[in-house]
Every structure is written in structure tokens, then in C-alpha cells.
N, C-alpha and C positions, 0 to 999 in steps of 0.2 A: 643275317639271320635274325628274325624277330625273337626277342627274349620274352618268355612267358613265365611268370613266377610258379614255383612248384613247392613241394613239401620236403625237399631234400635236407635243408638246414635243420628243420624240425626233427626229421627222422634220425639225423646224425646225433642230435642231442638226446632223443629218446633211446637210441642204441647205447648211449653212455649211462643210462639209468635215470635220466632226468624225466620227470613226468608231466610237468606243467610248463609249456614253452610259450612265452609271450612275445609278440612282435610290437614294436613301438616306432611311431613316426610322427613328425611334426609338419605343420604347414604355417605359412605366414611370416617367414623371415624377411621377404622382400617388400611387403607393403609399407606405406608411410603412416598407417594408422591401424588401430585395433590391436588386440592381443595376439600373441603367438599361441597356437593351439596344437596340442598333441593328443594322440589316442594310443591306448594299449589294448591289445586283443589276444586272448587265448582261445584259439579255435578248438572246437570239438572235432577230432579227426574223422568221426563218423558222420559229421553234419557240415562239411565245408561247402559253402555256396558255390555254385558253378559260375565261372567267369570272373573270378577275382583278378584284379590287375592293378597296376600303378594308377592311382586316381586321375592322374593327368591324361591318361590314355582312354578314359571312359567319358561318354556323353553324360550330361547332367542328369538325364532321366535314368540311365543305367546305373549311375553312381548312387542315386537316391534309392533305387530298387534294391541294390546290393547292400546298402547301409541298413535298410530294414531287415534284410535276411541275416546280416551279421549280428545285429542287436538281438534278434530272436534266438539265435543258435549258439552264441559264444559268450564268454565272460569278457566284458569290455569296460573301458572307462575313458572319458574325454576330459581333459584338463587344460587350463590356460595359464599363461604368465601375462600379467597386465602391462599396459602401456607404461605405467610408472616403473614397474620392475625392469622393462626393456631399457628405459632411459637410465635407470640406476646401475644395472649390472651388465649391460650391452645385450644385443640380440642373440649372440651365440650362447651365452650363459642362460639367458632367459628361455631359449628353446630347450636347453637341457633341463632347466627347472620344470618346464611344462611336461617334458617326458617323465621325469621322476615322479611328479604328481599323478600322472596318468597310470603309471605302473603301481604306485602306492594305493590308488583308488580301486584296483581290481578286487572282486569279491574274495578271491583266494590268492595268496602270495605265490607268484610263479617261482619255479626252480631255476629258470634260465630265461634270459631276455635277448632277443635278436633286435639290434638297434640299427635303424637306417642311418648310414653315414660312415665316417671313418674313425669315430671316437665314441667310446662309451661315456655317458655322463658320470663325472667323478663322484657324485653323491648318490648314485643308484644303489650301491650297497648289496648288489646281488650278482650271481654268476651271469655274465653277459658277453656278447661278442658283437663287434660292429660289422655291418655288411654294406659295402659301398654299392649304391644303386639298389638297396635292399627292397624297395617297393616294387621293383621289376623282377626280383629274384626269389623272394620269400612270400608265400601265401599269407603268413601271419602279418608281415609288415605291410603287404598290399592291403589287407583288411584294415589295418590301422590307418593307412594313408586315406582310405575311403572315408572312414568315420571322422578323421580330423578335418579333411577338406569339406565334407558335408556340414559339419558343425560350424566351422568358421565362416563358410559362405552364408549360412542362415543367419549367423550373428551379424555379419556385415550388412545383410538386407535389413535387419532390425535397426542397426545404427544409421543406415541410409534414410530411414523414415524420421529419425531424430535429428539428423543433420542433412537436410536435402540439398541437392545441388552439386554434390561431389561425385555422383555416379557410382557409389560403392555397391549398389545392387548389381552393377555390370562389371566393375573393375576390381571388386573385393579389396579396395584400398591400395592396389598397386599403382606405381607412378605413371599412369597412362597420360596421354596428352590432355584429356578432359579433366582429369583429377588435378594435374599440375596447374591448369588454367583456373580451375575453381579455387585452388589455394591462393592464387594471386588475386582473384576477384572477391572471394568471400572471406579469406583469412584462415587462420589456424584454429581448429576446434580443440576441445579438451581431450579428444581421443586420438589426436595426432602425436606421433613419436617425435619429441623435440630434439632427440639426439641424432635423428636422420638428417642428412645434409640439406635436401630441398626445404624441409620444414625449418631447420635451424637457420638457413640463409634468409628465409622470409621474415622470421622473428628478429633477426639481426638488422635487416633493412628497415623493419617497422620501428625498431628502437632508435635507429640512427636518424630517422626523419621526424620522430616525435619531439616537439619542442620541450 
């Protein structure tokens, strides 16, 4: 059975007397470079765009169209954790940091947060619940996944122009065959995550062969 996100988690929270329900999701845990990006969205129940779904299930054109509709109709914020923060505190904690920043950046503080995943960020400081595969189950998290994916992909296209040859406009920094080959041929850039094994290994090899 194909799962389509709905408003049931939000409605359950509203029934408990909570009035502003945010969904939060992140993208960019797997890439070898660039920040990890999160988005938080509080949907207006009267103006929910049609067709919201897990960003991975949408075409680029459909995702961009829905992102525009979400930004027009909802309270939203996109935030990042930098490459330096990823290397310092690890990708798991950096993803949670980006989530906390996105929620904190909303125009109005939410009463309750629906978090994609199996854990609530420890520093969120708000009423919250984790939802496994939340981007396929909750409309608010699906909306957040769309904004986060759209924002990070656009950022990687911009970085691809600054550091050509790695194919980031196509692979968004994920360890594809062409990206790994470019790492070997062109070396490590300032926006590569040095704590990630393929990047770390290349830096170690370079150090070992340098006289």
C-alpha cells in the first residue's frame, strides 16, 4: 500500500489543545560536502497545498512548485549546520542543531513539533514527538522535507559554480562515482567534510606522500 502523508498527527495535537504545530525535517546527512540543512513548517490548516509528499518522491519541477506554495501560505524557516560544525560535533548532532535552528527561526514559536526520525533533538526545548518516516506520514514534515531539499539543492548548485568538476549540480555532494573520481583527481575542497571517511582517507594519503 502506498503511504501518503496526512494531517492526523497534527489533528491529534490540536485535539489536545495545542494550536501551532510545526513539522521539521533535515536533508544532507549522506553527502561528502556542504552543510546539513533543515526546515521547519507550520501549515495553515485552511491553506495546505495539494500534493505534499516526501520530497524524495517528487520530481524536481513538482518540488519547486510546492516549495513556492509552502513559502507563500505557511510559517517556515530553513537553517543549516556548517561543514565545520559537522566535523566538530558529528553529522548526527549537526543535523539536530540545524533542526533546532529552523524551529527557532519560525515567525511564531510553535506549541508542538513533529520531528522526522526516531529521536527529538535534545536542545529543542519544546513539546515534541519523533515520527519515523515522518516525511511520508505527516503533511507538516513533508512540507519541511520539500523546503529543506529545495534549499540544499540550490545551495549545492551555487557551490558547484565555485568548485567546478565535482558534479555537485547533479549529485548534490553525495558520494557518486563521478564525485569520488573528482576527489581523487582534483583533491579536497574547503567545503568537503573532513570527518567523512572518503575525504579523510584522501587527506591521509596526501599527507603520507608529501615529503
